TORKE-737869 format. One record per residue (C-alpha): x negated, z negated, y negated; residue in three letters. Coordinates in pm, 1 decimal. Layout:
N
+----------+----------+----------+-----+
|       px |       pz |       py |   r |
+----------+----------+----------+-----+
|        X |        Z |        Y | ALA |
...
+----------+----------+----------+-----+
This chain:
234
+----------+----------+----------+-----+
|       px |       pz |       py |   r |
+----------+----------+----------+-----+
|  -2572.6 |    145.1 |   5309.3 | UNK |
|  -2445.7 |   -191.7 |   5198.3 | UNK |
|  -2157.4 |   -339.4 |   5399.2 | UNK |
|  -2036.3 |   -534.5 |   5097.4 | UNK |
|  -1661.2 |   -512.3 |   5050.4 | UNK |
|  -1587.4 |   -324.4 |   4730.1 | UNK |
|  -1289.6 |   -389.6 |   4509.3 | UNK |
|  -1212.8 |    -24.3 |   4437.1 | UNK |
|  -1265.6 |    299.9 |   4626.8 | UNK |
|  -1299.3 |    614.8 |   4417.5 | UNK |
|  -1300.3 |    980.6 |   4516.8 | UNK |
|  -1494.3 |   1177.8 |   4256.0 | UNK |
|  -1427.8 |   1554.8 |   4270.6 | UNK |
|  -1673.1 |   1709.2 |   4025.5 | UNK |
|  -1894.8 |   2016.9 |   4064.9 | UNK |
|  -2145.4 |   1917.0 |   3795.7 | UNK |
|  -2397.8 |   1712.8 |   3992.1 | UNK |
|  -2550.0 |   1549.2 |   3682.1 | UNK |
|  -2209.6 |   1424.2 |   3566.5 | UNK |
|  -2119.0 |   1309.5 |   3916.3 | UNK |
|  -2445.1 |   1118.6 |   3959.5 | UNK |
|  -2409.8 |    954.6 |   3617.6 | UNK |
|  -2056.7 |    838.8 |   3699.2 | UNK |
|  -2152.5 |    710.3 |   4044.9 | UNK |
|  -2465.0 |    534.5 |   3916.1 | UNK |
|  -2256.7 |    354.7 |   3653.9 | UNK |
|  -1956.8 |    265.2 |   3871.5 | UNK |
|  -2119.6 |    159.3 |   4198.6 | UNK |
|  -2282.4 |   -161.0 |   4062.9 | UNK |
|  -1942.3 |   -248.5 |   3908.5 | UNK |
|  -1736.6 |   -293.4 |   4227.1 | UNK |
|  -1653.0 |     74.6 |   4282.2 | UNK |
|  -1738.0 |    249.6 |   4610.8 | UNK |
|  -1768.3 |    618.2 |   4519.7 | UNK |
|  -1724.2 |    915.7 |   4752.5 | UNK |
|  -1817.3 |   1255.6 |   4615.1 | UNK |
|  -1698.8 |   1614.3 |   4660.0 | UNK |
|  -1838.8 |   1914.5 |   4472.1 | UNK |
|  -1547.3 |   2153.3 |   4532.9 | UNK |
|  -1171.3 |   2142.7 |   4549.2 | UNK |
|  -1133.6 |   2215.8 |   4922.2 | UNK |
|  -1368.4 |   1934.7 |   5027.1 | UNK |
|  -1205.6 |   1702.7 |   4774.8 | UNK |
|   -859.9 |   1782.0 |   4909.4 | UNK |
|   -973.1 |   1709.8 |   5265.4 | UNK |
|  -1124.4 |   1374.1 |   5168.1 | UNK |
|   -819.8 |   1279.3 |   4962.5 | UNK |
|   -574.8 |   1330.8 |   5250.0 | UNK |
|   -792.2 |   1174.1 |   5521.5 | UNK |
|   -898.8 |    858.2 |   5333.3 | UNK |
|   -706.2 |    590.0 |   5149.0 | UNK |
|   -870.8 |    584.0 |   4806.4 | UNK |
|   -762.0 |    354.3 |   4525.8 | UNK |
|   -807.3 |    623.2 |   4261.2 | UNK |
|   -923.0 |    986.1 |   4228.8 | UNK |
|  -1131.1 |   1132.9 |   3946.6 | UNK |
|  -1060.5 |   1506.8 |   3945.2 | UNK |
|  -1229.4 |   1777.1 |   3740.4 | UNK |
|  -1013.3 |   2079.3 |   3656.1 | UNK |
|  -1275.6 |   2354.2 |   3678.2 | UNK |
|  -1384.1 |   2348.8 |   4044.3 | UNK |
|  -1500.2 |   2606.6 |   4298.8 | UNK |
|  -1285.4 |   2663.8 |   4606.5 | UNK |
|   -963.0 |   2531.9 |   4453.9 | UNK |
|   -924.5 |   2416.4 |   4094.9 | UNK |
|   -821.7 |   2065.3 |   4003.0 | UNK |
|   -464.6 |   2160.2 |   3912.2 | UNK |
|   -411.5 |   2317.0 |   4255.3 | UNK |
|   -563.9 |   2013.5 |   4428.9 | UNK |
|   -343.1 |   1778.0 |   4228.0 | UNK |
|    -25.4 |   1973.0 |   4306.1 | UNK |
|   -105.3 |   1986.2 |   4677.4 | UNK |
|   -172.4 |   1613.6 |   4688.9 | UNK |
|    159.6 |   1538.6 |   4521.7 | UNK |
|    387.3 |   1806.0 |   4663.8 | UNK |
|    248.6 |   1875.7 |   5011.7 | UNK |
|     47.0 |   1570.2 |   5114.5 | UNK |
|    291.9 |   1337.7 |   4929.6 | UNK |
|      5.9 |   1113.3 |   4814.4 | UNK |
|     72.3 |    882.9 |   4519.8 | UNK |
|   -292.6 |    786.9 |   4468.9 | UNK |
|   -357.3 |    756.4 |   4093.8 | UNK |
|   -537.7 |   1063.9 |   3959.8 | UNK |
|   -744.4 |   1080.5 |   3641.8 | UNK |
|   -830.8 |   1434.8 |   3535.0 | UNK |
|  -1160.3 |   1520.6 |   3366.6 | UNK |
|  -1168.1 |   1837.0 |   3158.9 | UNK |
|  -1317.2 |   2003.2 |   2854.3 | UNK |
|   -971.6 |   2131.4 |   2760.9 | UNK |
|   -811.2 |   1915.5 |   2494.8 | UNK |
|   -500.7 |   2095.3 |   2365.8 | UNK |
|   -157.5 |   1941.1 |   2413.8 | UNK |
|    -52.5 |   2229.8 |   2638.3 | UNK |
|   -354.0 |   2172.2 |   2861.4 | UNK |
|   -266.5 |   1803.9 |   2888.9 | UNK |
|     97.5 |   1879.3 |   2965.9 | UNK |
|    -13.6 |   2122.6 |   3238.2 | UNK |
|   -233.2 |   1855.6 |   3395.6 | UNK |
|     35.7 |   1589.2 |   3380.2 | UNK |
|    297.8 |   1826.2 |   3519.5 | UNK |
|     65.3 |   1891.6 |   3813.4 | UNK |
|     84.4 |   1518.4 |   3890.3 | UNK |
|   -207.9 |   1357.7 |   3707.7 | UNK |
|   -163.0 |   1003.1 |   3579.0 | UNK |
|   -425.7 |   1009.2 |   3305.1 | UNK |
|   -643.6 |   1262.0 |   3127.4 | UNK |
|   -993.9 |   1220.5 |   2985.5 | UNK |
|  -1162.3 |   1491.1 |   2779.3 | UNK |
|  -1532.5 |   1569.8 |   2816.9 | UNK |
|  -1759.9 |   1444.8 |   2674.7 | UNK |
|  -1636.0 |   1089.3 |   2726.4 | UNK |
|  -1770.2 |    735.6 |   2711.0 | UNK |
|  -1831.8 |    622.0 |   3065.9 | UNK |
|  -1714.2 |    269.7 |   2982.9 | UNK |
|  -1378.0 |    418.0 |   2884.4 | UNK |
|  -1363.3 |    597.3 |   3219.5 | UNK |
|  -1425.2 |    267.2 |   3398.6 | UNK |
|  -1155.9 |     91.1 |   3194.3 | UNK |
|   -902.7 |    365.3 |   3261.5 | UNK |
|   -977.5 |    360.7 |   3634.9 | UNK |
|   -935.8 |    -16.2 |   3651.5 | UNK |
|   -605.8 |      9.2 |   3468.3 | UNK |
|   -477.6 |    283.9 |   3699.4 | UNK |
|   -574.0 |     85.7 |   4010.0 | UNK |
|   -431.4 |   -238.9 |   3875.9 | UNK |
|    -99.6 |    -74.9 |   3790.4 | UNK |
|    -80.8 |    103.1 |   4123.5 | UNK |
|   -156.4 |   -216.5 |   4317.0 | UNK |
|     99.0 |   -418.0 |   4122.1 | UNK |
|    358.6 |   -597.7 |   4331.4 | UNK |
|    710.2 |   -552.9 |   4200.4 | UNK |
|   1007.5 |   -764.9 |   4283.6 | UNK |
|   1293.0 |   -587.2 |   4459.8 | UNK |
|   1535.5 |   -500.1 |   4183.4 | UNK |
|   1748.1 |   -209.8 |   4071.0 | UNK |
|   1856.5 |    -77.4 |   3733.0 | UNK |
|   2143.4 |    150.6 |   3642.4 | UNK |
|   2209.5 |    346.8 |   3322.7 | UNK |
|   2509.0 |    578.3 |   3355.8 | UNK |
|   2441.4 |    789.1 |   3668.5 | UNK |
|   2068.0 |    717.9 |   3658.0 | UNK |
|   1951.2 |    456.4 |   3908.4 | UNK |
|   1609.3 |    302.4 |   3964.4 | UNK |
|   1514.2 |    102.1 |   4274.5 | UNK |
|   1183.9 |    -79.6 |   4232.8 | UNK |
|   1178.8 |   -191.6 |   4596.2 | UNK |
|   1177.7 |    165.8 |   4729.8 | UNK |
|   1006.8 |    316.6 |   4420.6 | UNK |
|   1286.5 |    572.5 |   4393.6 | UNK |
|   1481.6 |    706.4 |   4100.0 | UNK |
|   1802.5 |    907.5 |   4137.4 | UNK |
|   2054.0 |   1068.2 |   3906.1 | UNK |
|   2398.6 |   1171.0 |   4026.6 | UNK |
|   2270.3 |   1100.4 |   4374.5 | UNK |
|   1978.8 |   1344.3 |   4336.5 | UNK |
|   1630.2 |   1205.3 |   4398.7 | UNK |
|   1402.3 |   1259.0 |   4098.1 | UNK |
|   1036.5 |   1356.0 |   4133.9 | UNK |
|    830.0 |   1142.6 |   3897.4 | UNK |
|    459.1 |   1085.1 |   3851.3 | UNK |
|    339.5 |    724.6 |   3885.2 | UNK |
|    304.6 |    702.2 |   3505.8 | UNK |
|    649.4 |    855.2 |   3462.3 | UNK |
|    792.9 |    598.1 |   3699.4 | UNK |
|    639.5 |    312.3 |   3501.2 | UNK |
|    768.3 |    456.8 |   3174.0 | UNK |
|   1116.7 |    487.9 |   3321.1 | UNK |
|   1096.3 |    130.5 |   3449.2 | UNK |
|   1003.7 |     -0.4 |   3104.4 | UNK |
|   1281.2 |    197.0 |   2935.8 | UNK |
|   1547.6 |     98.4 |   3188.9 | UNK |
|   1451.3 |   -268.2 |   3174.3 | UNK |
|   1489.1 |   -257.6 |   2795.6 | UNK |
|   1804.9 |    -43.8 |   2784.5 | UNK |
|   1987.3 |     -5.3 |   2554.0 | UNK |
|   1735.3 |   -134.3 |   2300.5 | UNK |
|   1465.1 |     79.5 |   2139.7 | UNK |
|   1114.1 |     46.5 |   2284.9 | UNK |
|    831.6 |    117.8 |   2043.2 | UNK |
|    546.1 |    353.0 |   2122.9 | UNK |
|    299.5 |     63.4 |   2116.7 | UNK |
|    511.1 |   -140.3 |   2356.8 | UNK |
|    541.4 |    149.4 |   2602.8 | UNK |
|    167.7 |    211.4 |   2592.0 | UNK |
|     96.1 |   -157.0 |   2648.7 | UNK |
|    331.4 |   -179.0 |   2947.1 | UNK |
|    192.9 |    133.9 |   3113.1 | UNK |
|   -177.5 |    132.0 |   3021.4 | UNK |
|   -239.7 |   -233.1 |   2941.3 | UNK |
|   -510.2 |   -308.6 |   2687.2 | UNK |
|   -670.8 |     36.5 |   2709.1 | UNK |
|   -433.7 |    269.2 |   2522.2 | UNK |
|   -450.2 |    642.8 |   2604.1 | UNK |
|   -533.9 |    915.2 |   2355.5 | UNK |
|   -272.0 |   1008.2 |   2098.9 | UNK |
|   -105.6 |   1279.5 |   2306.5 | UNK |
|    -82.4 |   1112.7 |   2647.5 | UNK |
|    237.8 |    914.9 |   2589.8 | UNK |
|    413.1 |   1212.5 |   2433.5 | UNK |
|    310.0 |   1433.6 |   2725.8 | UNK |
|    432.6 |   1186.6 |   2986.6 | UNK |
|    763.0 |   1138.1 |   2800.6 | UNK |
|    803.6 |   1515.3 |   2782.9 | UNK |
|    770.1 |   1530.3 |   3162.4 | UNK |
|   1000.2 |   1232.1 |   3209.6 | UNK |
|   1268.5 |   1393.4 |   2994.0 | UNK |
|   1242.1 |   1713.3 |   3199.7 | UNK |
|   1292.3 |   1514.1 |   3519.8 | UNK |
|   1579.1 |   1286.8 |   3420.1 | UNK |
|   1770.3 |   1487.3 |   3157.4 | UNK |
|   1722.7 |   1862.4 |   3168.0 | UNK |
|   1892.2 |   1931.1 |   3501.9 | UNK |
|   2198.5 |   1729.1 |   3393.7 | UNK |
|   2488.5 |   1758.9 |   3151.8 | UNK |
|   2398.4 |   1490.1 |   2898.8 | UNK |
|   2072.3 |   1333.9 |   2782.3 | UNK |
|   1990.3 |    969.5 |   2839.2 | UNK |
|   1638.2 |    952.4 |   2693.0 | UNK |
|   1649.8 |    951.0 |   2312.9 | UNK |
|   1376.0 |    958.6 |   2051.3 | UNK |
|   1459.1 |    722.8 |   1766.1 | UNK |
|   1279.5 |    839.2 |   1454.3 | UNK |
|   1004.4 |    605.8 |   1331.2 | UNK |
|   1105.4 |    342.7 |   1586.6 | UNK |
|   1035.5 |    460.4 |   1941.0 | UNK |
|   1238.7 |    559.9 |   2244.8 | UNK |
|   1565.9 |    450.7 |   2396.1 | UNK |
|   1735.2 |    504.8 |   2731.6 | UNK |
|   2110.6 |    484.7 |   2694.8 | UNK |
|   2434.2 |    665.9 |   2772.5 | UNK |
|   2573.6 |    678.0 |   2420.6 | UNK |
|   2300.7 |    851.2 |   2218.6 | UNK |
|   2038.6 |    711.9 |   1983.5 | UNK |
|   2139.6 |    449.8 |   1735.6 | UNK |
+----------+----------+----------+-----+
C-alpha cells in the first residue's frame, strides 16, 4: 500500500460492492484515502475508532441501517465528522429524516460520481475551516464560533454542522434578509445542493432554535429569503 499522504480520508459504508468499488476506484487517484465497510455495525466501529475527514453512508444496510448509525455517531459517540448519505429515497420526508438523524448532505442514487466528489470536497473544506473567535447575539440566542456552541435562554442547542453554518450566516447578517442563493453559497460553496436540501436544513434549524421557545426568531420572507431577528419579518 502506498505511504503517500492523502489530503482526505473517507469512510465509505455501502453494502453494494459494485457501487463501493466504483466510488473507491474514482476517488483514490484524486487524493482520497478510502476505507470500506459493508454493514452498519462495522461502519460504526470504524467511524468511532478512526479520525476520518468525511463519511459516505448508505441508508439501507445490514446489521444497522444508516439512520441508526448516523444517530449513534451524533448522539452517543458525539462525532461531528461530516456525513453524506446515499439513498434511493428521494421524497422530502425521507430527506428530512436523514438530516434530522444528523446527516450534512444527501445524494440520491443514481448519482454522478463527479458530483459526489465535489460534495465531499465541499464538506471537508467547510469542516476544516478555521474561524476567528467571535460571538453573535440575537435576543436570547447566542452563538460562539470559538467553542462552536449555540445557546438560547442559556440552553445549549443541538445543531448539525450544516445547521450551525446556516445559523452563523443568518446571525452574521441579522437583521437583514439573506437570500436562498446567498445561504447556499455560504454553506455549500460553488456546488449547490438539490432543491430540497436548504429547506430541509432550515426546517431542522427552526425546530432547534424556535420551537422549544416562546417566540420565533427565524423568519421566512416571501420571495426574498430568510431573516433572523427579534421583531418579526419585515
